[in-house]
TORVOZA-41705 format. One line per 5 residues: number of its first residue (from 1); for each residue z, x, y of N, C-alpha, C. Coordinates in pm, whole numbers, padded with zeros to 5 digits. Layout:
BEGIN
NUM> Z/X/Y/Z/X/Y/Z/X/Y ~ ...
***
This chain:
BEGIN
1> 00277/01570/-03462/00287/01472/-03358/00423/01488/-03289 ~ 00425/01483/-03159/00551/01498/-03089/00590/01370/-03017 ~ 00705/01373/-02950/00757/01255/-02882/00667/01206/-02769 ~ 00580/01292/-02720/00495/01255/-02607/00366/01187/-02652 ~ 00349/01168/-02781/00229/01103/-02830/00228/00958/-02786
6> 00121/00916/-02722/00113/00778/-02675/00078/00683/-02789 ~ 00103/00556/-02766/00071/00458/-02869/-00080/00454/-02895 ~ -00161/00480/-02792/-00306/00485/-02812/-00342/00598/-02907 ~ -00285/00715/-02885/-00314/00830/-02971/-00258/00807/-03111 ~ -00140/00750/-03119/-00079/00721/-03248/-00168/00626/-03328
11> -00218/00525/-03261/-00307/00430/-03327/-00435/00500/-03373 ~ -00485/00590/-03291/-00608/00662/-03323/-00588/00755/-03442 ~ -00484/00837/-03441/-00465/00935/-03548/-00427/00869/-03682 ~ -00377/00747/-03677/-00345/00677/-03802/-00458/00582/-03841 ~ -00572/00599/-03776/-00691/00516/-03802/-00658/00367/-03793
16> -00575/00333/-03696/-00533/00196/-03665/-00460/00127/-03780 ~ -00400/00208/-03868/-00331/00152/-03984/-00181/00138/-03964 ~ -00121/00219/-03878/00025/00216/-03863/00070/00098/-03779 ~ 00025/00090/-03657/00073/-00014/-03566/00039/-00153/-03616 ~ -00072/-00166/-03685/-00111/-00298/-03737/-00013/-00350/-03842
21> 00069/-00262/-03897/00172/-00304/-03994/00292/-00367/-03924 ~ 00292/-00366/-03791/00404/-00419/-03713/00351/-00519/-03611 ~ 00304/-00635/-03660/00240/-00733/-03571/00336/-00807/-03479 ~ 00466/-00785/-03496/00563/-00852/-03409/00558/-00796/-03267 ~ 00492/-00682/-03249/00474/-00622/-03117/00329/-00642/-03075
26> 00309/-00685/-02952/00173/-00695/-02898/00136/-00557/-02847 ~ 00082/-00475/-02936/00052/-00335/-02904/-00050/-00322/-02792 ~ -00145/-00414/-02787/-00247/-00409/-02681/-00180/-00423/-02544 ~ -00089/-00519/-02532/-00018/-00537/-02405/00074/-00418/-02376 ~ 00137/-00365/-02478/00226/-00249/-02458/00146/-00130/-02406
31> 00029/-00106/-02463/-00056/00003/-02418/-00104/-00023/-02275 ~ -00139/-00147/-02246/-00185/-00183/-02113/-00076/-00165/-02008 ~ 00047/-00203/-02043/00159/-00187/-01950/00182/-00039/-01921 ~ 00172/00043/-02021/00188/00187/-02002/00082/00240/-01905 ~ -00042/00196/-01923/-00149/00240/-01834/-00125/00195/-01690
36> -00082/00072/-01672/-00056/00021/-01538/00055/00100/-01471 ~ 00165/00121/-01543/00278/00195/-01485/00238/00339/-01452 ~ 00158/00399/-01539/00119/00538/-01521/00011/00558/-01414 ~ -00087/00470/-01412/-00204/00494/-01327/-00219/00400/-01209 ~ -00154/00285/-01213/-00171/00185/-01107/-00037/00140/-01052
41> 00056/00233/-01043/00193/00200/-01005/00204/00135/-00868 ~ 00108/00154/-00780/00115/00093/-00647/00097/-00059/-00653 ~ 00039/-00107/-00762/00013/-00251/-00776/00108/-00321/-00872 ~ 00218/-00257/-00904/00310/-00313/-01003/00387/-00431/-00944 ~ 00399/-00535/-01024/00481/-00650/-00989/00621/-00624/-01045
46> 00718/-00610/-00958/00854/-00574/-00999/00915/-00678/-01093 ~ 00885/-00804/-01073/00939/-00908/-01161/00884/-00895/-01303 ~ 00758/-00859/-01314/00697/-00839/-01446/00761/-00721/-01517 ~ 00783/-00613/-01444/00847/-00495/-01504/00990/-00530/-01546 ~ 01063/-00602/-01462/01200/-00640/-01495/01201/-00727/-01620
51> 01113/-00827/-01625/01104/-00915/-01741/01076/-00835/-01867 ~ 00980/-00743/-01857/00943/-00660/-01972/01062/-00577/-02019 ~ 01130/-00515/-01926/01246/-00432/-01962/01356/-00516/-02026 ~ 01380/-00631/-01971/01490/-00717/-02018/01456/-00786/-02151 ~ 01333/-00836/-02164/01299/-00921/-02279/01215/-00855/-02387
56> 01137/-00756/-02352/01043/-00699/-02448/01084/-00562/-02502 ~ 01143/-00480/-02419/01178/-00343/-02460/01277/-00341/-02578 ~ 01380/-00429/-02581/01470/-00424/-02697/01398/-00443/-02831 ~ 01305/-00538/-02838/01229/-00559/-02962/01139/-00442/-02994 ~ 01079/-00385/-02889/00994/-00267/-02907/01077/-00150/-02961
61> 01194/-00131/-02906/01282/-00023/-02952/01320/-00042/-03098 ~ 01356/-00165/-03135/01391/-00193/-03275/01274/-00161/-03368 ~ 01154/-00200/-03327/01036/-00176/-03410/01006/-00027/-03421 ~ 01016/00044/-03311/00991/00189/-03315/01093/00259/-03404 ~ 01218/00217/-03397/01320/00276/-03484/01290/00245/-03631
66> 01241/00123/-03658/01203/00086/-03794/01086/00171/-03842 ~ 00987/00193/-03756/00872/00277/-03791/00919/00418/-03826 ~ 01004/00475/-03742/01055/00610/-03767/01129/00617/-03898 ~ 01214/00519/-03923/01292/00516/-04048/01199/00507/-04169 ~ 01099/00420/-04160/01006/00402/-04274/00920/00526/-04296
71> 00884/00595/-04188/00803/00716/-04202/00884/00830/-04264 ~ 01014/00830/-04240/01099/00934/-04298/01127/00909/-04444 ~ 01116/00784/-04487/01147/00749/-04628/01036/00789/-04722
***
């Protein structure tokens, strides 16, 4: 698995067992946001993106770092 693996693929290859161990993140919304930014960027609400970056990304980053650390252990 490389850095470009999406959360959808990660969830699929781990048979939905990895991300479910980290319920503090709304993975469904995170996957949806990725799809909107990637495929529907013309309809993006800038305030929503700003809010997400300011309020949600720090927690997501902490969780991803925790996942990486736990997988290495």
